[in-house]
N, CA, C, O and the ligand as a Tripos MOL2 file, in Angstrom:
@<TRIPOS>MOLECULE
protein
  261   259    66     0     0
PROTEIN
NO_CHARGES

@<TRIPOS>ATOM
      1 N         -99.6030  -87.4410   30.3850 N.3       1 MET1
      2 CA        -98.8640  -88.3900   31.2170 C.3       1 MET1
      3 C         -97.4470  -87.8530   31.4980 C.2       1 MET1
      4 O         -96.7230  -87.4770   30.5760 O.2       1 MET1
      5 N         -97.0730  -87.8240   32.7590 N.am      2 ALA2
      6 CA        -95.7820  -87.2660   33.1520 C.3       2 ALA2
      7 C         -94.6550  -88.1750   32.7170 C.2       2 ALA2
      8 O         -94.7360  -89.4000   32.8060 O.2       2 ALA2
      9 N         -93.6200  -87.5460   32.2520 N.am      3 LYS3
     10 CA        -92.4470  -88.2960   31.8190 C.3       3 LYS3
     11 C         -91.6940  -88.8330   33.0330 C.2       3 LYS3
     12 O         -91.4240  -88.1010   33.9850 O.2       3 LYS3
     13 N         -91.3660  -90.0930   32.9850 N.am      4 ALA4
     14 CA        -90.6480  -90.7060   34.1040 C.3       4 ALA4
     15 C         -89.2260  -90.1670   34.1790 C.2       4 ALA4
     16 O         -88.5380  -90.0450   33.1650 O.2       4 ALA4
     17 N         -88.8020  -89.8500   35.3790 N.am      5 GLN5
     18 CA        -87.4560  -89.3300   35.5730 C.3       5 GLN5
     19 C         -86.4520  -90.4720   35.5610 C.2       5 GLN5
     20 O         -86.6450  -91.4990   36.2110 O.2       5 GLN5
     21 N         -85.3880  -90.2740   34.8170 N.am      6 THR6
     22 CA        -84.3450  -91.2960   34.8160 C.3       6 THR6
     23 C         -83.4670  -91.1300   36.0400 C.2       6 THR6
     24 O         -83.4550  -90.0740   36.6730 O.2       6 THR6
     25 N         -82.7480  -92.1590   36.3610 N.am      7 PHE7
     26 CA        -81.8530  -92.1170   37.5230 C.3       7 PHE7
     27 C         -80.7920  -91.0270   37.3350 C.2       7 PHE7
     28 O         -80.4660  -90.2920   38.2670 O.2       7 PHE7
     29 N         -80.2710  -90.9400   36.1270 N.am      8 GLY8
     30 CA        -79.2390  -89.9490   35.8280 C.3       8 GLY8
     31 C         -79.7420  -88.5330   36.0550 C.2       8 GLY8
     32 O         -79.0080  -87.6950   36.5780 O.2       8 GLY8
     33 N         -80.9780  -88.2530   35.6730 N.am      9 GLU9
     34 CA        -81.5470  -86.9270   35.8770 C.3       9 GLU9
     35 C         -81.6760  -86.6170   37.3590 C.2       9 GLU9
     36 O         -81.4130  -85.4970   37.7980 O.2       9 GLU9
     37 N         -82.0820  -87.6190   38.1210 N.am     10 LYS10
     38 CA        -82.2240  -87.4300   39.5620 C.3      10 LYS10
     39 C         -80.8900  -87.0880   40.1980 C.2      10 LYS10
     40 O         -80.8000  -86.1860   41.0300 O.2      10 LYS10
     41 N         -79.8470  -87.8210   39.7990 N.am     11 VAL11
     42 CA        -78.5110  -87.5980   40.3520 C.3      11 VAL11
     43 C         -78.0190  -86.2070   39.9790 C.2      11 VAL11
     44 O         -77.4570  -85.4970   40.8120 O.2      11 VAL11
     45 N         -78.2290  -85.8230   38.7310 N.am     12 ALA12
     46 CA        -77.7730  -84.5260   38.2560 C.3      12 ALA12
     47 C         -78.4480  -83.4140   39.0510 C.2      12 ALA12
     48 O         -77.8130  -82.4180   39.3980 O.2      12 ALA12
     49 N         -79.7380  -83.5850   39.3380 N.am     13 LYS13
     50 CA        -80.4700  -82.5730   40.0950 C.3      13 LYS13
     51 C         -79.9550  -82.4980   41.5260 C.2      13 LYS13
     52 O         -79.8210  -81.4090   42.0840 O.2      13 LYS13
     53 N         -79.6670  -83.6500   42.1180 N.am     14 ALA14
     54 CA        -79.1700  -83.6880   43.4870 C.3      14 ALA14
     55 C         -77.8170  -83.0000   43.5770 C.2      14 ALA14
     56 O         -77.5360  -82.2880   44.5420 O.2      14 ALA14
     57 N         -76.9860  -83.2130   42.5730 N.am     15 GLN15
     58 CA        -75.6580  -82.5890   42.5650 C.3      15 GLN15
     59 C         -75.7830  -81.0910   42.3770 C.2      15 GLN15
     60 O         -75.0150  -80.3220   42.9560 O.2      15 GLN15
     61 N         -76.7250  -80.6840   41.5900 N.am     16 LEU16
     62 CA        -76.9470  -79.2650   41.3410 C.3      16 LEU16
     63 C         -77.3500  -78.5610   42.6350 C.2      16 LEU16
     64 O         -76.9370  -77.4300   42.8910 O.2      16 LEU16
     65 N         -78.1560  -79.2360   43.4410 N.am     17 LYS17
     66 CA        -78.6010  -78.6780   44.7130 C.3      17 LYS17
     67 C         -77.4400  -78.5360   45.6840 C.2      17 LYS17
     68 O         -77.3220  -77.5380   46.3940 O.2      17 LYS17
     69 N         -76.5730  -79.5690   45.7010 N.am     18 GLN18
     70 CA        -75.4650  -79.5820   46.6420 C.3      18 GLN18
     71 C         -74.3720  -78.6070   46.2390 C.2      18 GLN18
     72 O         -73.6870  -78.0500   47.0970 O.2      18 GLN18
     73 N         -74.2060  -78.4000   44.9540 N.am     19 GLN19
     74 CA        -73.1180  -77.5680   44.4640 C.3      19 GLN19
     75 C         -73.3570  -76.1270   44.8580 C.2      19 GLN19
     76 O         -74.3610  -75.5280   44.4730 O.2      19 GLN19
     77 N         -72.4420  -75.5740   45.6190 N.am     20 LYS20
     78 CA        -72.5370  -74.1830   46.0330 C.3      20 LYS20
     79 C         -71.5220  -73.3590   45.2550 C.2      20 LYS20
     80 O         -70.4310  -73.8290   44.9310 O.2      20 LYS20
     81 N         -71.8980  -72.1450   44.9680 N.am     21 THR21
     82 CA        -70.9960  -71.2750   44.2360 C.3      21 THR21
     83 C         -70.5980  -70.0910   45.1010 C.2      21 THR21
     84 O         -71.3350  -69.6770   45.9960 O.2      21 THR21
     85 N         -69.4400  -69.5650   44.8200 N.am     22 CYS22
     86 CA        -68.9090  -68.4260   45.5770 C.3      22 CYS22
     87 C         -69.6980  -67.1670   45.2320 C.2      22 CYS22
     88 O         -69.9270  -66.8820   44.0570 O.2      22 CYS22
     89 N         -70.1170  -66.4100   46.2520 N.am     23 PRO23
     90 CA        -70.8250  -65.1610   45.9790 C.3      23 PRO23
     91 C         -69.9160  -64.0810   45.4100 C.2      23 PRO23
     92 O         -70.3960  -63.0890   44.8610 O.2      23 PRO23
     93 N         -68.6160  -64.2670   45.5360 N.am     24 VAL24
     94 CA        -67.6580  -63.2490   45.0690 C.3      24 VAL24
     95 C         -67.3050  -63.4610   43.6020 C.2      24 VAL24
     96 O         -67.4810  -62.5670   42.7750 O.2      24 VAL24
     97 N         -66.8010  -64.6610   43.2880 N.am     25 CYS25
     98 CA        -66.3250  -64.8940   41.9220 C.3      25 CYS25
     99 C         -67.2810  -65.7750   41.1150 C.2      25 CYS25
    100 O         -67.1590  -65.8720   39.8940 O.2      25 CYS25
    101 N         -68.2310  -66.4130   41.7980 N.am     26 GLY26
    102 CA        -69.2120  -67.2180   41.0880 C.3      26 GLY26
    103 C         -68.7240  -68.6040   40.7190 C.2      26 GLY26
    104 O         -69.4600  -69.3690   40.0950 O.2      26 GLY26
    105 N         -67.5060  -68.9420   41.0890 N.am     27 ALA27
    106 CA        -66.9570  -70.2610   40.7960 C.3      27 ALA27
    107 C         -67.5250  -71.2920   41.7650 C.2      27 ALA27
    108 O         -67.9460  -70.9580   42.8720 O.2      27 ALA27
    109 N         -67.5290  -72.5400   41.3300 N.am     28 ALA28
    110 CA        -68.0090  -73.6150   42.1940 C.3      28 ALA28
    111 C         -67.0780  -73.7850   43.3780 C.2      28 ALA28
    112 O         -65.8560  -73.7710   43.2260 O.2      28 ALA28
    113 N         -67.6570  -73.9460   44.5560 N.am     29 LEU29
    114 CA        -66.8580  -74.1030   45.7640 C.3      29 LEU29
    115 C         -66.4760  -75.5570   45.9420 C.2      29 LEU29
    116 O         -67.2670  -76.4600   45.6710 O.2      29 LEU29
    117 N         -65.2590  -75.7690   46.4000 N.am     30 SER30
    118 CA        -64.8570  -77.1210   46.7780 C.3      30 SER30
    119 C         -64.4890  -77.1100   48.2540 C.2      30 SER30
    120 O         -64.1170  -76.0770   48.8110 O.2      30 SER30
    121 N         -64.5980  -78.2560   48.8620 N.am     31 TYR31
    122 CA        -64.3500  -78.3410   50.2990 C.3      31 TYR31
    123 C         -63.0010  -78.9750   50.5620 C.2      31 TYR31
    124 O         -62.6420  -79.9840   49.9550 O.2      31 TYR31
    125 N         -62.2680  -78.3790   51.4630 N.am     32 VAL32
    126 CA        -61.0030  -78.9760   51.9010 C.3      32 VAL32
    127 C         -61.0450  -79.1090   53.4130 C.2      32 VAL32
    128 O         -61.6460  -78.2920   54.1110 O.2      32 VAL32
    129 N         -60.3970  -80.1520   53.9000 N.am     33 LYS33
    130 CA        -60.3380  -80.3580   55.3400 C.3      33 LYS33
    131 C         -59.1440  -79.5910   55.8880 C.2      33 LYS33
    132 O         -58.0070  -79.7840   55.4590 O.2      33 LYS33
    133 N         -59.4290  -78.7220   56.8400 N.am     34 VAL34
    134 CA        -58.3730  -77.9150   57.4600 C.3      34 VAL34
    135 C         -58.2820  -78.3220   58.9250 C.2      34 VAL34
    136 O         -59.2950  -78.4540   59.6130 O.2      34 VAL34
    137 N         -57.0510  -78.5180   59.3910 N.am     35 ILE35
    138 CA        -56.8540  -78.8840   60.7880 C.3      35 ILE35
    139 C         -56.4200  -77.6510   61.5640 C.2      35 ILE35
    140 O         -55.3690  -77.0720   61.2920 O.2      35 ILE35
    141 N         -57.2270  -77.2600   62.5190 N.am     36 ASP36
    142 CA        -56.9010  -76.1150   63.3640 C.3      36 ASP36
    143 C         -56.2490  -76.5840   64.6540 C.2      36 ASP36
    144 O         -56.8220  -77.4000   65.3770 O.2      36 ASP36
    145 N         -55.0650  -76.0840   64.9500 N.am     37 PRO37
    146 CA        -54.4820  -76.3860   66.2540 C.3      37 PRO37
    147 C         -55.1510  -75.5280   67.3280 C.2      37 PRO37
    148 O         -55.2810  -74.3140   67.1710 O.2      37 PRO37
    149 N         -55.5620  -76.1530   68.3920 N.am     38 VAL38
    150 CA        -56.2180  -75.4350   69.4840 C.3      38 VAL38
    151 C         -55.3930  -75.6570   70.7480 C.2      38 VAL38
    152 O         -55.1640  -76.7930   71.1650 O.2      38 VAL38
    153 N         -54.9530  -74.5580   71.3470 N.am     39 GLN39
    154 CA        -54.1430  -74.6900   72.5610 C.3      39 GLN39
    155 C         -55.0620  -74.7700   73.7760 C.2      39 GLN39
    156 O         -55.9490  -73.9400   73.9730 O.2      39 GLN39
    157 N         -54.8190  -75.7860   74.5700 N.am     40 LEU40
    158 CA        -55.5960  -75.9800   75.7920 C.3      40 LEU40
    159 C         -54.9670  -75.1810   76.9240 C.2      40 LEU40
    160 O         -53.7890  -74.8290   76.8550 O.2      40 LEU40
    161 N         -55.7510  -74.8900   77.9780 N.am     41 PRO41
    162 CA        -55.2000  -74.1460   79.1180 C.3      41 PRO41
    163 C         -53.9290  -74.7670   79.6890 C.2      41 PRO41
    164 O         -53.0800  -74.0430   80.2100 O.2      41 PRO41
    165 N         -53.7790  -76.0700   79.6080 N.am     42 GLY42
    166 CA        -52.6010  -76.7350   80.1480 C.3      42 GLY42
    167 C         -51.3590  -76.6050   79.2750 C.2      42 GLY42
    168 O         -50.2800  -77.0610   79.6530 O.2      42 GLY42
    169 N         -51.5100  -75.9830   78.1080 N.am     43 GLY43
    170 CA        -50.3750  -75.8120   77.2130 C.3      43 GLY43
    171 C         -50.3150  -76.8580   76.1220 C.2      43 GLY43
    172 O         -49.5010  -76.7630   75.2040 O.2      43 GLY43
    173 N         -51.1840  -77.8640   76.2240 N.am     44 GLN44
    174 CA        -51.2040  -78.9090   75.2010 C.3      44 GLN44
    175 C         -51.9610  -78.4150   73.9780 C.2      44 GLN44
    176 O         -52.7550  -77.4770   74.0410 O.2      44 GLN44
    177 N         -51.6860  -79.0730   72.8760 N.am     45 PHE45
    178 CA        -52.3980  -78.7330   71.6510 C.3      45 PHE45
    179 C         -53.3440  -79.8570   71.2570 C.2      45 PHE45
    180 O         -53.0350  -81.0410   71.3890 O.2      45 PHE45
    181 N         -54.4870  -79.4470   70.7770 N.am     46 ARG46
    182 CA        -55.3920  -80.4190   70.1700 C.3      46 ARG46
    183 C         -55.6660  -79.9530   68.7590 C.2      46 ARG46
    184 O         -55.5480  -78.7680   68.4480 O.2      46 ARG46
    185 N         -56.0300  -80.8870   67.9140 N.am     47 PHE47
    186 CA        -56.2520  -80.5360   66.5240 C.3      47 PHE47
    187 C         -57.7110  -80.7510   66.1770 C.2      47 PHE47
    188 O         -58.2560  -81.8470   66.3010 O.2      47 PHE47
    189 N         -58.3080  -79.6810   65.7460 N.am     48 ARG48
    190 CA        -59.7230  -79.7170   65.4370 C.3      48 ARG48
    191 C         -59.9120  -79.6030   63.9270 C.2      48 ARG48
    192 O         -59.6080  -78.5630   63.3430 O.2      48 ARG48
    193 N         -60.4020  -80.6410   63.3030 N.am     49 PRO49
    194 CA        -60.6290  -80.5730   61.8600 C.3      49 PRO49
    195 C         -61.9180  -79.8260   61.5350 C.2      49 PRO49
    196 O         -62.9180  -79.9350   62.2450 O.2      49 PRO49
    197 N         -61.8690  -79.0760   60.4570 N.am     50 ARG50
    198 CA        -63.0900  -78.4230   59.9750 C.3      50 ARG50
    199 C         -63.0530  -78.4070   58.4600 C.2      50 ARG50
    200 O         -61.9970  -78.5450   57.8430 O.2      50 ARG50
    201 N         -64.2220  -78.2360   57.8780 N.am     51 MET51
    202 CA        -64.3150  -78.1890   56.4330 C.3      51 MET51
    203 C         -64.3280  -76.7400   55.9880 C.2      51 MET51
    204 O         -65.1470  -75.9390   56.4400 O.2      51 MET51
    205 N         -63.4150  -76.4210   55.1030 N.am     52 GLU52
    206 CA        -63.3070  -75.0550   54.5970 C.3      52 GLU52
    207 C         -63.7400  -75.0330   53.1380 C.2      52 GLU52
    208 O         -63.3380  -75.8800   52.3410 O.2      52 GLU52
    209 N         -64.5610  -74.0550   52.8090 N.am     53 LYS53
    210 CA        -64.9840  -73.9040   51.4150 C.3      53 LYS53
    211 C         -63.9540  -73.0420   50.6940 C.2      53 LYS53
    212 O         -63.6080  -71.9510   51.1460 O.2      53 LYS53
    213 N         -63.4810  -73.5430   49.5870 N.am     54 ILE54
    214 CA        -62.5230  -72.7430   48.8240 C.3      54 ILE54
    215 C         -62.9410  -72.6250   47.3720 C.2      54 ILE54
    216 O         -63.6210  -73.5000   46.8360 O.2      54 ILE54
    217 N         -62.5350  -71.5580   46.7520 N.am     55 CYS55
    218 CA        -62.7220  -71.3570   45.3240 C.3      55 CYS55
    219 C         -61.5050  -70.5890   44.8290 C.2      55 CYS55
    220 O         -60.4890  -70.5090   45.5190 O.2      55 CYS55
    221 N         -61.6120  -70.0260   43.6330 N.am     56 LYS56
    222 CA        -60.4640  -69.3060   43.0660 C.3      56 LYS56
    223 C         -60.0310  -68.1450   43.9570 C.2      56 LYS56
    224 O         -58.8440  -67.9840   44.2400 O.2      56 LYS56
    225 N         -60.9880  -67.3440   44.3960 N.am     57 CYS57
    226 CA        -60.5900  -66.1360   45.1200 C.3      57 CYS57
    227 C         -60.1420  -66.4390   46.5460 C.2      57 CYS57
    228 O         -59.2390  -65.7780   47.0580 O.2      57 CYS57
    229 N         -60.7590  -67.4320   47.1990 N.am     58 SER58
    230 CA        -60.2790  -67.7520   48.5500 C.3      58 SER58
    231 C         -58.9420  -68.4830   48.4710 C.2      58 SER58
    232 O         -58.1470  -68.4440   49.4100 O.2      58 SER58
    233 N         -58.7050  -69.1390   47.3560 N.am     59 ASN59
    234 CA        -57.4090  -69.7730   47.1300 C.3      59 ASN59
    235 C         -56.3000  -68.7360   47.0940 C.2      59 ASN59
    236 O         -55.2630  -68.9070   47.7340 O.2      59 ASN59
    237 N         -56.5150  -67.6740   46.3560 N.am     60 THR60
    238 CA        -55.4940  -66.6340   46.2400 C.3      60 THR60
    239 C         -55.3210  -65.9320   47.5770 C.2      60 THR60
    240 O         -54.2160  -65.5000   47.9080 O.2      60 THR60
    241 N         -56.3920  -65.8100   48.3500 N.am     61 GLU61
    242 CA        -56.2920  -65.2170   49.6790 C.3      61 GLU61
    243 C         -55.3740  -66.0610   50.5510 C.2      61 GLU61
    244 O         -54.5100  -65.5380   51.2550 O.2      61 GLU61
    245 N         -55.5740  -67.3700   50.4930 N.am     62 LEU62
    246 CA        -54.7700  -68.2770   51.3040 C.3      62 LEU62
    247 C         -53.3100  -68.2490   50.8750 C.2      62 LEU62
    248 O         -52.4010  -68.2960   51.7040 O.2      62 LEU62
    249 N         -53.1040  -68.1710   49.5570 N.am     63 MET63
    250 CA        -51.7400  -68.1510   49.0400 C.3      63 MET63
    251 C         -51.0440  -66.8420   49.3920 C.2      63 MET63
    252 O         -49.8440  -66.8190   49.6650 O.2      63 MET63
    253 N         -51.8050  -65.7570   49.3840 N.am     64 GLY64
    254 CA        -51.2250  -64.4510   49.6210 C.3      64 GLY64
    255 C         -50.8360  -64.2130   51.0650 C.2      64 GLY64
    256 O         -49.9180  -63.4410   51.3390 O.2      64 GLY64
    257 N         -51.5110  -64.8560   51.9780 N.am     65 SER65
    258 CA        -51.2390  -64.6010   53.3960 C.3      65 SER65
    259 C         -49.9730  -65.3130   53.8520 C.2      65 SER65
    260 O         -49.5920  -65.2090   55.0180 O.2      65 SER65
    261 ZN        -64.6610  -66.9190   44.9750 Zn       66 ZN66
@<TRIPOS>BOND
     1     1     2 1
     2     2     3 1
     3     3     4 2
     4     3     5 am
     5     5     6 1
     6     6     7 1
     7     7     8 2
     8     7     9 am
     9     9    10 1
    10    10    11 1
    11    11    12 2
    12    11    13 am
    13    13    14 1
    14    14    15 1
    15    15    16 2
    16    15    17 am
    17    17    18 1
    18    18    19 1
    19    19    20 2
    20    19    21 am
    21    21    22 1
    22    22    23 1
    23    23    24 2
    24    23    25 am
    25    25    26 1
    26    26    27 1
    27    27    28 2
    28    27    29 am
    29    29    30 1
    30    30    31 1
    31    31    32 2
    32    31    33 am
    33    33    34 1
    34    34    35 1
    35    35    36 2
    36    35    37 am
    37    37    38 1
    38    38    39 1
    39    39    40 2
    40    39    41 am
    41    41    42 1
    42    42    43 1
    43    43    44 2
    44    43    45 am
    45    45    46 1
    46    46    47 1
    47    47    48 2
    48    47    49 am
    49    49    50 1
    50    50    51 1
    51    51    52 2
    52    51    53 am
    53    53    54 1
    54    54    55 1
    55    55    56 2
    56    55    57 am
    57    57    58 1
    58    58    59 1
    59    59    60 2
    60    59    61 am
    61    61    62 1
    62    62    63 1
    63    63    64 2
    64    63    65 am
    65    65    66 1
    66    66    67 1
    67    67    68 2
    68    67    69 am
    69    69    70 1
    70    70    71 1
    71    71    72 2
    72    71    73 am
    73    73    74 1
    74    74    75 1
    75    75    76 2
    76    75    77 am
    77    77    78 1
    78    78    79 1
    79    79    80 2
    80    79    81 am
    81    81    82 1
    82    82    83 1
    83    83    84 2
    84    83    85 am
    85    85    86 1
    86    86    87 1
    87    87    88 2
    88    87    89 am
    89    89    90 1
    90    90    91 1
    91    91    92 2
    92    91    93 am
    93    93    94 1
    94    94    95 1
    95    95    96 2
    96    95    97 am
    97    97    98 1
    98    98    99 1
    99    99   100 2
   100    99   101 am
   101   101   102 1
   102   102   103 1
   103   103   104 2
   104   103   105 am
   105   105   106 1
   106   106   107 1
   107   107   108 2
   108   107   109 am
   109   109   110 1
   110   110   111 1
   111   111   112 2
   112   111   113 am
   113   113   114 1
   114   114   115 1
   115   115   116 2
   116   115   117 am
   117   117   118 1
   118   118   119 1
   119   119   120 2
   120   119   121 am
   121   121   122 1
   122   122   123 1
   123   123   124 2
   124   123   125 am
   125   125   126 1
   126   126   127 1
   127   127   128 2
   128   127   129 am
   129   129   130 1
   130   130   131 1
   131   131   132 2
   132   131   133 am
   133   133   134 1
   134   134   135 1
   135   135   136 2
   136   135   137 am
   137   137   138 1
   138   138   139 1
   139   139   140 2
   140   139   141 am
   141   141   142 1
   142   142   143 1
   143   143   144 2
   144   143   145 am
   145   145   146 1
   146   146   147 1
   147   147   148 2
   148   147   149 am
   149   149   150 1
   150   150   151 1
   151   151   152 2
   152   151   153 am
   153   153   154 1
   154   154   155 1
   155   155   156 2
   156   155   157 am
   157   157   158 1
   158   158   159 1
   159   159   160 2
   160   159   161 am
   161   161   162 1
   162   162   163 1
   163   163   164 2
   164   163   165 am
   165   165   166 1
   166   166   167 1
   167   167   168 2
   168   167   169 am
   169   169   170 1
   170   170   171 1
   171   171   172 2
   172   171   173 am
   173   173   174 1
   174   174   175 1
   175   175   176 2
   176   175   177 am
   177   177   178 1
   178   178   179 1
   179   179   180 2
   180   179   181 am
   181   181   182 1
   182   182   183 1
   183   183   184 2
   184   183   185 am
   185   185   186 1
   186   186   187 1
   187   187   188 2
   188   187   189 am
   189   189   190 1
   190   190   191 1
   191   191   192 2
   192   191   193 am
   193   193   194 1
   194   194   195 1
   195   195   196 2
   196   195   197 am
   197   197   198 1
   198   198   199 1
   199   199   200 2
   200   199   201 am
   201   201   202 1
   202   202   203 1
   203   203   204 2
   204   203   205 am
   205   205   206 1
   206   206   207 1
   207   207   208 2
   208   207   209 am
   209   209   210 1
   210   210   211 1
   211   211   212 2
   212   211   213 am
   213   213   214 1
   214   214   215 1
   215   215   216 2
   216   215   217 am
   217   217   218 1
   218   218   219 1
   219   219   220 2
   220   219   221 am
   221   221   222 1
   222   222   223 1
   223   223   224 2
   224   223   225 am
   225   225   226 1
   226   226   227 1
   227   227   228 2
   228   227   229 am
   229   229   230 1
   230   230   231 1
   231   231   232 2
   232   231   233 am
   233   233   234 1
   234   234   235 1
   235   235   236 2
   236   235   237 am
   237   237   238 1
   238   238   239 1
   239   239   240 2
   240   239   241 am
   241   241   242 1
   242   242   243 1
   243   243   244 2
   244   243   245 am
   245   245   246 1
   246   246   247 1
   247   247   248 2
   248   247   249 am
   249   249   250 1
   250   250   251 1
   251   251   252 2
   252   251   253 am
   253   253   254 1
   254   254   255 1
   255   255   256 2
   256   255   257 am
   257   257   258 1
   258   258   259 1
   259   259   260 2
@<TRIPOS>SUBSTRUCTURE
     1 MET1         2 RESIDUE 1 A MET
     2 ALA2         6 RESIDUE 1 A ALA
     3 LYS3        10 RESIDUE 1 A LYS
     4 ALA4        14 RESIDUE 1 A ALA
     5 GLN5        18 RESIDUE 1 A GLN
     6 THR6        22 RESIDUE 1 A THR
     7 PHE7        26 RESIDUE 1 A PHE
     8 GLY8        30 RESIDUE 1 A GLY
     9 GLU9        34 RESIDUE 1 A GLU
    10 LYS10       38 RESIDUE 1 A LYS
    11 VAL11       42 RESIDUE 1 A VAL
    12 ALA12       46 RESIDUE 1 A ALA
    13 LYS13       50 RESIDUE 1 A LYS
    14 ALA14       54 RESIDUE 1 A ALA
    15 GLN15       58 RESIDUE 1 A GLN
    16 LEU16       62 RESIDUE 1 A LEU
    17 LYS17       66 RESIDUE 1 A LYS
    18 GLN18       70 RESIDUE 1 A GLN
    19 GLN19       74 RESIDUE 1 A GLN
    20 LYS20       78 RESIDUE 1 A LYS
    21 THR21       82 RESIDUE 1 A THR
    22 CYS22       86 RESIDUE 1 A CYS
    23 PRO23       90 RESIDUE 1 A PRO
    24 VAL24       94 RESIDUE 1 A VAL
    25 CYS25       98 RESIDUE 1 A CYS
    26 GLY26      102 RESIDUE 1 A GLY
    27 ALA27      106 RESIDUE 1 A ALA
    28 ALA28      110 RESIDUE 1 A ALA
    29 LEU29      114 RESIDUE 1 A LEU
    30 SER30      118 RESIDUE 1 A SER
    31 TYR31      122 RESIDUE 1 A TYR
    32 VAL32      126 RESIDUE 1 A VAL
    33 LYS33      130 RESIDUE 1 A LYS
    34 VAL34      134 RESIDUE 1 A VAL
    35 ILE35      138 RESIDUE 1 A ILE
    36 ASP36      142 RESIDUE 1 A ASP
    37 PRO37      146 RESIDUE 1 A PRO
    38 VAL38      150 RESIDUE 1 A VAL
    39 GLN39      154 RESIDUE 1 A GLN
    40 LEU40      158 RESIDUE 1 A LEU
    41 PRO41      162 RESIDUE 1 A PRO
    42 GLY42      166 RESIDUE 1 A GLY
    43 GLY43      170 RESIDUE 1 A GLY
    44 GLN44      174 RESIDUE 1 A GLN
    45 PHE45      178 RESIDUE 1 A PHE
    46 ARG46      182 RESIDUE 1 A ARG
    47 PHE47      186 RESIDUE 1 A PHE
    48 ARG48      190 RESIDUE 1 A ARG
    49 PRO49      194 RESIDUE 1 A PRO
    50 ARG50      198 RESIDUE 1 A ARG
    51 MET51      202 RESIDUE 1 A MET
    52 GLU52      206 RESIDUE 1 A GLU
    53 LYS53      210 RESIDUE 1 A LYS
    54 ILE54      214 RESIDUE 1 A ILE
    55 CYS55      218 RESIDUE 1 A CYS
    56 LYS56      222 RESIDUE 1 A LYS
    57 CYS57      226 RESIDUE 1 A CYS
    58 SER58      230 RESIDUE 1 A SER
    59 ASN59      234 RESIDUE 1 A ASN
    60 THR60      238 RESIDUE 1 A THR
    61 GLU61      242 RESIDUE 1 A GLU
    62 LEU62      246 RESIDUE 1 A LEU
    63 MET63      250 RESIDUE 1 A MET
    64 GLY64      254 RESIDUE 1 A GLY
    65 SER65      258 RESIDUE 1 A SER
    66 ZN66       261 GROUP 0 **** ****
């Protein structure tokens, strides 16, 4: 008889699937919202939000630049 899965186990598995790790340093990636300014042909600016994945090594890259 198969053991019934608890809710906690299900959640833990779902989080494990979603959690992505950096191929460079192997640390867990976290997402930050970055706003990109985009200049329109008319000279106006628009702001386009995007999600950026960061970890230890991309953090240092951002700090270093
Ligand atoms: Zn990394």
